[in-house]
C-alpha positions in Angstrom: 98.1 72.0 104.1 95.1 70.2 105.2 92.6 71.7 107.5 93.1 68.6 110.0 89.2 68.9 110.9 89.0 65.6 111.7 92.4 65.4 112.9 91.3 67.9 115.9 88.2 65.9 117.0 89.7 63.0 116.9 93.0 64.4 119.2 90.5 65.8 121.7 89.0 62.6 122.2 91.8 60.8 122.5 93.1 63.2 125.0 91.6 62.3 128.2 93.2 58.9 127.4 96.5 60.5 127.0 96.5 62.3 130.0 95.8 58.8 131.8 98.5 57.5 130.1 101.0 59.9 131.0 99.8 60.7 134.7 100.6 57.1 135.3 104.1 56.8 133.5 105.5 60.3 134.6 106.4 59.5 137.7 108.0 56.1 137.1 109.9 57.8 133.9 111.4 60.5 136.0 112.7 58.0 138.5 113.8 55.7 135.9 115.3 58.5 133.9 117.8 59.1 136.4 118.7 55.6 137.2 120.1 55.0 133.6 123.3 53.4 133.4 125.7 56.4 132.2 129.1 56.6 130.5 131.1 59.6 131.2 134.9 59.5 129.4 136.0 58.9 126.1 135.8 55.2 125.9 132.0 55.2 125.1 132.9 57.2 121.8 135.1 54.0 120.9 132.7 51.5 122.3 130.9 50.8 119.4 132.3 48.1 116.9 131.2 50.7 113.9 134.4 52.0 114.4 137.6 51.1 113.6 139.4 51.6 117.0 136.3 49.6 118.6 137.0 46.6 116.2 140.5 46.6 117.2 139.9 47.2 120.8 137.4 44.1 121.0 139.7 42.0 119.1 142.6 43.1 121.7 140.2 42.1 124.4 139.1 38.8 123.0 143.0 37.9 122.6 144.6 38.8 125.6 142.1 39.8 128.3 140.7 43.3 129.3 143.6 45.8 130.5 143.0 48.8 132.1 145.7 50.7 133.2 146.1 53.2 135.9 148.7 55.7 137.3 149.1 56.0 140.9 151.9 58.8 141.7 152.9 58.8 145.6 155.9 60.7 147.1 159.5 58.5 146.8 160.4 59.8 150.2 158.9 57.1 152.1 159.6 53.6 150.7 157.8 51.8 153.4 154.8 53.6 153.1 154.7 52.8 149.5 155.1 49.1 149.8 152.4 49.1 152.1 150.1 50.7 149.7 151.0 48.8 147.1 150.2 45.9 148.8 146.9 46.9 149.7 146.1 48.1 146.1 146.7 44.6 145.8 143.9 43.2 147.2 141.4 45.3 145.5 139.0 43.5 143.3 140.1 43.8 139.8 143.5 44.4 140.5 145.3 42.1 138.5 149.0 43.6 138.6 151.0 46.1 140.3 154.4 47.6 138.5 156.6 49.9 141.4 160.2 49.8 142.6 159.3 48.8 145.9 156.8 46.1 145.0 159.7 44.7 141.8 162.8 46.0 142.8 162.3 46.0 146.5 163.4 48.7 148.8 166.2 46.9 149.8 168.3 48.1 146.8 169.4 51.6 147.3 167.8 53.4 144.4 171.4 54.7 143.9 172.3 51.7 142.5 169.8 51.1 139.5 170.7 52.8 136.2 169.4 55.8 135.9 167.5 55.1 132.6 165.8 52.0 134.2 165.1 54.0 137.5 163.1 56.8 135.5 160.1 54.6 134.7 158.9 54.3 138.4 161.0 57.1 140.1 161.3 60.5 139.0 162.1 63.6 141.1 160.2 63.6 144.1 157.7 61.0 143.1 157.4 57.2 142.6 155.1 55.8 140.3 152.9 52.7 140.7 151.4 51.2 137.4 148.0 49.5 138.5 146.2 47.2 135.8 142.7 46.6 136.5 141.2 43.4 134.6 137.5 45.7 134.5 136.0 48.1 131.5 137.5 52.0 131.9 133.8 53.0 133.2 132.7 50.0 135.2 131.7 49.5 138.5 134.6 47.4 139.5 136.9 50.1 138.2 135.5 53.2 139.9 135.5 51.1 143.1 139.0 50.3 142.6 139.6 54.3 141.8 137.6 55.1 145.1 139.5 52.7 147.5 142.9 53.8 145.8 142.0 57.3 146.6 141.3 56.7 150.1 144.7 54.8 150.4 146.2 57.8 149.1 144.5 60.2 151.5 145.3 57.6 154.2 148.8 57.3 153.8 150.1 60.9 151.9 147.0 63.4 152.3 146.6 65.4 149.3 150.1 64.8 148.0 149.2 62.0 145.6 148.0 61.7 142.0 145.7 59.0 140.2 145.6 59.0 136.4 144.0 57.1 133.7 140.8 56.3 132.1 138.6 55.2 134.8 139.8 57.8 136.9 139.2 60.8 134.6 135.6 59.1 134.0 135.2 58.7 137.7 136.3 62.5 138.2 133.6 63.6 135.5 131.3 61.4 137.1 131.5 63.0 140.6 131.1 66.3 138.9 128.6 66.6 136.3 126.2 64.3 138.4 125.9 67.0 141.1 126.1 70.3 138.3 123.4 68.7 136.3 120.6 69.1 139.1 121.7 72.8 139.0 121.6 73.0 135.2 118.3 71.4 134.7 116.6 73.2 137.6 118.0 76.5 136.1 116.8 75.9 132.5 113.3 75.1 133.8 113.4 78.2 135.9 114.6 80.5 133.3 112.2 79.3 130.3 109.3 79.5 132.9 110.2 82.9 133.9 109.6 84.1 130.5 106.3 82.3 129.3 105.2 83.7 132.7 106.4 87.1 132.1 105.4 87.1 128.3 101.7 85.6 129.5 101.5 87.1 132.1 100.6 83.8 134.1 101.3 81.7 136.9 99.5 78.6 135.9 100.7 78.4 132.1 104.2 77.9 132.4 103.2 75.5 134.8 101.3 73.5 132.5 103.5 73.9 129.4 106.6 72.7 131.3 105.0 70.1 132.3 103.8 68.9 129.3 107.4 69.4 127.9 109.1 67.6 130.5 106.6 64.6 130.7 107.8 63.8 127.3 111.9 64.4 128.0 111.5 62.0 130.9 109.6 59.1 129.2 112.2 59.5 126.4 115.4 59.1 128.8 113.4 56.5 130.3 113.4 54.2 127.4 117.1 53.6 128.0 116.7 52.5 131.7 114.0 50.0 130.9 115.7 48.7 127.7 119.0 48.4 129.7 121.0 50.6 127.3 123.9 52.4 128.4 123.8 56.2 127.2 126.4 58.7 127.1 126.0 61.2 130.1 126.9 64.2 127.6 123.7 63.0 125.5 121.5 62.8 129.0 122.4 66.2 129.7 121.9 67.5 125.9 118.6 66.2 125.3 117.5 67.9 128.8 118.2 71.1 127.6 117.7 70.6 123.9 114.4 69.1 123.9 113.3 71.2 126.2 114.2 74.7 124.8 113.1 73.5 121.0 110.1 71.8 121.5 108.4 74.2 124.7 107.7 76.5 121.2 105.3 73.9 120.2 103.6 74.4 123.8 104.0 78.1 123.5 102.4 78.2 119.9 99.6 75.8 121.0 98.7 78.0 124.4 99.0 81.1 122.5 96.2 79.9 120.2 94.2 78.8 123.0 94.1 82.0 124.8 93.3 83.9 121.7 90.4 81.6 120.6 89.0 81.4 123.9 87.8 85.2 124.0 85.4 84.2 121.4 84.6 80.6 121.8 83.9 78.0 124.6 86.9 76.2 125.9 86.1 73.1 123.6 85.8 74.9 120.1 88.9 76.8 121.3 90.8 73.7 121.6 89.6 72.7 118.2 89.9 75.5 116.7 93.8 75.7 117.6 94.5 72.0 116.7 93.3 73.1 113.4 95.2 76.0 112.9 98.5 75.2 115.0 99.1 71.6 113.9 100.4 72.1 110.5 103.1 74.0 111.9 103.9 71.7 114.5 104.1 68.9 112.4 106.1 70.6 110.1 108.7 71.9 112.7 108.8 68.8 114.9 108.8 66.3 111.9 112.0 67.9 110.6 113.5 67.5 114.0 112.9 64.0 114.4 114.4 63.1 110.6 117.2 64.7 111.3 117.7 63.0 114.2 116.9 59.8 113.1 119.3 60.3 110.2 122.2 60.9 112.5 121.8 58.4 114.6 121.6 55.5 111.4 124.5 57.0 109.8 126.9 58.2 112.6 129.7 55.9 113.2 130.5 57.5 116.6 128.4 55.9 119.3 127.7 59.0 121.2 126.8 61.5 118.4 124.1 58.2 117.4 122.7 58.5 120.8 122.2 61.8 120.5 120.2 61.8 117.0 118.0 58.7 118.3 117.1 60.8 121.5 116.5 64.0 119.8 114.3 62.1 117.1 112.3 60.2 119.9 112.0 63.5 121.8 110.7 65.2 119.1 108.1 62.7 118.1 106.9 62.3 121.8 106.9 66.2 122.2 104.6 66.5 119.3 102.4 63.8 120.6 102.4 65.5 124.3 101.3 69.0 122.5 98.5 67.7 120.0 96.7 65.1 122.8 97.9 65.9 126.5 98.2 69.5 126.3 94.6 70.8 124.7 92.9 67.8 127.3 95.2 69.9 129.9 94.3 73.4 129.1 90.7 72.2 128.7 90.5 71.0 132.4 92.6 74.1 134.1 90.8 76.3 132.3 89.3 78.1 135.2 92.4 78.0 136.7 93.9 79.7 133.4 91.5 82.5 133.8 91.9 83.1 137.5 95.9 83.3 137.6 96.3 85.3 134.0 96.3 89.1 134.3 93.5 91.0 132.2 92.0 87.7 130.9 88.2 87.3 130.2 87.3 84.3 128.4 84.3 83.6 126.5 80.9 82.9 128.8 78.5 81.0 127.1 75.1 83.0 126.3 76.7 86.4 126.4 77.1 87.4 122.7 72.8 86.6 122.7 72.8 88.9 126.0 74.9 91.4 123.9 72.9 91.4 120.8 69.8 91.9 123.4 71.2 94.7 125.1 72.0 96.4 121.6 
């Protein structure tokens, strides 16, 4: 491995510029990464024209128009309410057609008069089935709003005794569930890693500094999709939030460990340079492997979600390396006194200490 002597000096000179850039970008990136256009259901896996199902779906949509069926199941004991619900659903934006017994056959005709093999498609036991067709993508705002309004109508007329099934309702349910769960899981991961670092170094400041360095790179990575108008699968968003943090925080830990060891014998600037010399090779090796693996996966995979994961992992590894090699050294130098005061049993080298010791001897 090379000595990285010149690189360490250049990295330390560029450090203040990188710190300023990160300070400017971190808050907008944090806001942007949470406002990405997400996909939640299985439709995102087949949205790419790289797959056969994606190409077939596009050809069908181009020929016949978009058709997104939603099944609305309601009690069959009140045909009047069923018809009123159908009429209200028909006024919802995006609804192109409704097929149901009360809307198509009519409540005037008793169900006993209709052959069982035909009525069974719309009425079965205690429930009636309404097939609602939407002219919108499964995970579009129009489809989600239609599902929400249908759910409100169901509660209004039937209480909890109704069901909505289909691609859009499934994606809508996932969205409502995982969006709230993500805050808990992300905070849990950050706190867990922070506690491990705090106990390892017996420090209050080091966990915060290291987590800021990695979290900033995660937010910038995920905000890229927002600023470029790229939709990403929510599962990818959650995976990257965890994987990039767990995989690349090791780079920051490795660097911090080297800095603390060097700080016992050198001043803060020399400690940062010496740590860059000894740690850069290991960080570049690990980070480059992770980046190449991610970009390769993103390039060759025909599954849109997996390809997105690969690109996000590759880009995240590069951003984490930049953060650790350029941002972190400068921050450690700036927070040097704070680290010494908030870390147990740590005594940093002070200028002139060796000369004083030699004079005493």
